C-alpha positions as CSV (number, residue, x, y, z in Angstrom):
1,M,63.0,-5.4,-20.6
2,Q,65.7,-6.9,-18.5
3,L,65.6,-7.4,-14.7
4,Y,68.8,-7.9,-12.8
5,H,67.8,-9.9,-9.7
6,Y,68.8,-12.4,-7.1
7,F,66.5,-15.3,-6.6
8,R,66.3,-14.9,-2.8
9,S,66.1,-11.1,-2.7
10,S,62.7,-10.1,-1.4
11,A,62.9,-6.8,-3.3
12,S,63.6,-8.8,-6.5
13,Y,60.7,-11.1,-5.7
14,R,58.4,-8.1,-5.4
15,V,59.2,-7.0,-9.0
16,R,58.9,-10.5,-10.4
17,I,55.4,-10.7,-8.9
18,A,54.5,-7.4,-10.4
19,L,55.7,-8.4,-13.9
20,A,53.8,-11.7,-13.6
21,L,50.6,-10.0,-12.5
22,K,50.8,-7.7,-15.5
23,G,51.7,-10.5,-17.9
24,L,55.0,-8.8,-18.8
25,D,58.0,-10.6,-20.1
26,A,61.5,-9.6,-18.9
27,E,64.8,-11.3,-19.4
28,L,66.0,-12.2,-15.9
29,L,69.7,-11.7,-15.3
30,P,70.9,-13.2,-12.1
31,V,73.3,-11.4,-9.8
32,H,74.3,-13.8,-7.0
33,L,74.6,-11.7,-3.8
34,L,76.3,-14.4,-1.7
35,R,79.0,-14.7,-4.4
36,N,79.4,-10.9,-4.4
37,E,78.5,-10.6,-8.1
38,Q,77.0,-7.3,-7.2
39,L,80.5,-5.9,-6.6
40,A,81.6,-6.5,-10.1
41,E,82.6,-3.3,-11.9
42,A,80.4,-4.1,-14.9
43,F,77.4,-4.2,-12.7
44,A,78.4,-1.2,-10.7
45,A,78.7,0.8,-13.9
46,I,74.9,0.6,-14.3
47,A,73.9,0.1,-10.6
48,P,76.0,2.5,-8.5
49,A,74.4,1.2,-5.3
50,R,75.3,-2.3,-6.3
51,L,71.9,-3.5,-5.4
52,V,69.2,-5.6,-7.0
53,P,66.6,-5.4,-8.5
54,L,67.5,-3.2,-11.4
55,L,65.1,-2.8,-14.3
56,V,66.4,-1.9,-17.8
57,D,63.7,-0.8,-20.2
58,D,65.3,0.6,-23.4
59,E,67.0,3.8,-22.2
60,V,65.5,3.6,-18.7
61,L,67.7,2.1,-15.9
62,L,65.7,2.0,-12.7
63,P,66.7,0.7,-9.3
64,Q,64.5,0.3,-6.2
65,S,61.7,-2.2,-6.3
66,M,59.0,0.2,-5.2
67,A,59.9,2.7,-7.9
68,I,60.1,-0.1,-10.5
69,I,56.7,-1.4,-9.6
70,E,55.1,2.1,-9.8
71,Y,56.9,2.6,-13.2
72,L,55.4,-0.7,-14.5
73,D,52.0,0.4,-13.2
74,E,52.2,3.7,-15.0
75,T,53.6,2.3,-18.3
76,H,51.4,-0.8,-18.3
77,P,48.3,0.3,-16.3
78,S,46.2,-2.8,-16.5
79,P,45.7,-4.6,-14.2
80,S,46.3,-1.7,-11.8
81,L,48.4,-2.4,-8.7
82,L,47.4,1.0,-7.3
83,P,43.6,1.1,-7.9
84,G,40.9,3.3,-6.5
85,N,40.9,6.9,-5.4
86,A,43.7,8.9,-3.8
87,A,42.9,7.6,-0.3
88,A,42.9,4.0,-1.5
89,R,46.2,4.4,-3.3
90,A,47.7,6.1,-0.2
91,R,46.6,3.2,2.0
92,I,48.2,0.7,-0.4
93,R,51.4,2.6,-0.5
94,A,51.4,2.9,3.3
95,L,51.0,-0.8,3.8
96,A,53.8,-1.5,1.3
97,Q,56.0,1.0,3.1
98,D,55.3,-0.6,6.5
99,M,57.2,-3.6,5.1
100,A,59.6,-2.2,2.5
101,C,60.7,0.8,4.6
102,E,60.3,-0.3,8.3
103,I,61.1,-4.1,8.2
104,H,63.2,-4.9,5.2
105,P,66.1,-2.4,5.7
106,L,66.9,-3.8,9.1
107,N,67.1,-7.3,7.7
108,N,68.7,-7.1,4.3
109,L,72.0,-8.9,3.5
110,R,74.2,-5.9,4.0
111,V,72.9,-5.3,7.5
112,L,73.1,-8.9,8.5
113,R,76.7,-9.2,7.2
114,Y,77.7,-6.1,9.1
115,L,76.2,-7.4,12.3
116,V,78.3,-10.6,12.0
117,H,81.5,-9.3,10.5
118,E,81.8,-5.9,12.0
119,M,79.7,-6.0,15.2
120,K,80.8,-9.6,15.9
121,L,77.4,-10.9,16.7
122,S,76.9,-14.6,16.9
123,E,74.7,-16.4,14.4
124,D,72.1,-16.9,17.1
125,D,72.2,-13.2,18.0
126,K,71.9,-12.2,14.3
127,N,68.9,-14.4,13.9
128,R,67.3,-13.0,17.1
129,W,67.8,-9.5,15.6
130,Y,66.1,-10.7,12.4
131,R,63.2,-12.3,14.1
132,H,62.5,-9.4,16.4
133,W,62.2,-6.8,13.6
134,V,60.2,-9.0,11.4
135,E,57.8,-10.2,14.1
136,T,57.2,-6.7,15.5
137,G,57.0,-5.2,12.0
138,L,54.4,-7.7,10.8
139,E,52.4,-7.1,13.9
140,V,51.9,-3.5,12.8
141,V,50.8,-4.7,9.4
142,E,48.4,-7.2,11.0
143,K,46.8,-4.3,13.0
144,Q,46.5,-2.2,9.8
145,L,44.8,-5.1,7.9
146,A,42.6,-6.4,10.6
147,S,41.2,-3.0,11.6
148,S,40.2,-1.8,8.1
149,A,37.1,-2.6,6.1
150,A,39.2,-1.9,3.0
151,T,41.0,-5.2,3.5
152,G,39.4,-7.9,1.4
153,R,40.8,-11.2,0.0
154,F,44.0,-9.3,-0.4
155,C,45.6,-6.3,1.4
156,H,43.3,-3.9,-0.3
157,G,40.1,-5.3,-1.8
158,D,39.8,-8.4,-3.8
159,T,42.6,-8.0,-6.3
160,P,46.3,-8.0,-5.7
161,T,48.0,-4.6,-5.3
162,L,51.4,-3.2,-4.6
163,A,51.0,-4.1,-1.0
164,D,50.6,-7.8,-1.7
165,C,53.7,-7.7,-4.0
166,V,55.6,-6.6,-0.8
167,L,53.8,-8.7,1.8
168,V,54.4,-12.1,0.2
169,P,58.2,-11.8,-0.1
170,Q,58.4,-10.5,3.5
171,V,56.4,-13.4,4.8
172,H,58.3,-15.9,2.6
173,N,61.5,-14.7,4.3
174,A,59.9,-14.8,7.7
175,K,59.0,-18.4,7.2
176,R,62.5,-19.3,5.9
177,M,64.0,-17.7,9.1
178,N,61.6,-19.5,11.4
179,C,59.9,-16.3,12.6
180,G,56.8,-16.6,14.8
181,L,53.8,-15.9,12.7
182,G,50.9,-17.1,14.9
183,H,50.2,-13.5,16.0
184,V,49.5,-12.3,12.5
185,P,46.5,-14.3,11.2
186,T,45.2,-11.7,8.8
187,V,48.7,-11.4,7.2
188,M,48.9,-15.1,6.8
189,R,45.4,-15.4,5.3
190,V,46.3,-12.8,2.7
191,F,49.6,-14.6,2.1
192,D,47.8,-17.8,1.4
193,E,45.3,-16.1,-0.9
194,C,48.3,-14.7,-2.9
195,M,50.2,-17.9,-3.1
196,A,47.1,-19.6,-4.6
197,L,47.8,-17.4,-7.7
198,A,50.5,-18.3,-10.2
199,A,51.9,-14.8,-10.3
200,F,53.1,-15.3,-6.7
201,S,53.9,-19.0,-6.6
202,S,55.7,-19.3,-10.0
203,T,58.0,-16.4,-9.1
204,Q,59.1,-17.5,-5.6
205,P,62.8,-18.1,-5.0
206,S,62.6,-21.9,-5.4
207,A,61.4,-21.5,-9.0
208,Y,64.8,-20.4,-10.2
209,P,67.8,-22.6,-11.2
210,E,70.3,-20.8,-9.1
211,S,68.3,-21.8,-6.0
212,A,69.3,-25.4,-6.5
């Protein structure tokens, strides 16, 4: 397998975590978004949206981190990232989507660039936009986690799931952007539990040469 990724992309980080949790090797092919390498025609030929991550597995070319992780879970089912019955799997997906669908799209690089270059927002206003959506979005996740008996050491139970693969990169970015996180103690407890595992710590952005 090959994974086109950007070291700082939270969506790429999700997939790197999933690969590590499953003990899968993939050749990592960097696409540096700040250098606009995603706009190269060679990359666009296999990734029409010009986004990372992109997984290549023989004849399979698969974009979108959530779809990639579910593909990995179906093709390499142990350890499962979507364990339990239908209700448990739905809860895990819902938690993941609270972050991947409600927070992340408002704060990805394309949106932030548009705010600055097209909408003419200042750097301070752009950062205020970022922090607002992250802080309010994580508050929703906090309520979901804190109110459910299904929350264990991790987002769901005592083993990492798809939800944790999404939570850790989102919190990592929140910390990098100096978001307030004092109002989400359960989120931060789960984050710390995850970061104690090599699958999360060894795949974080600072672990890659291009981050230097």
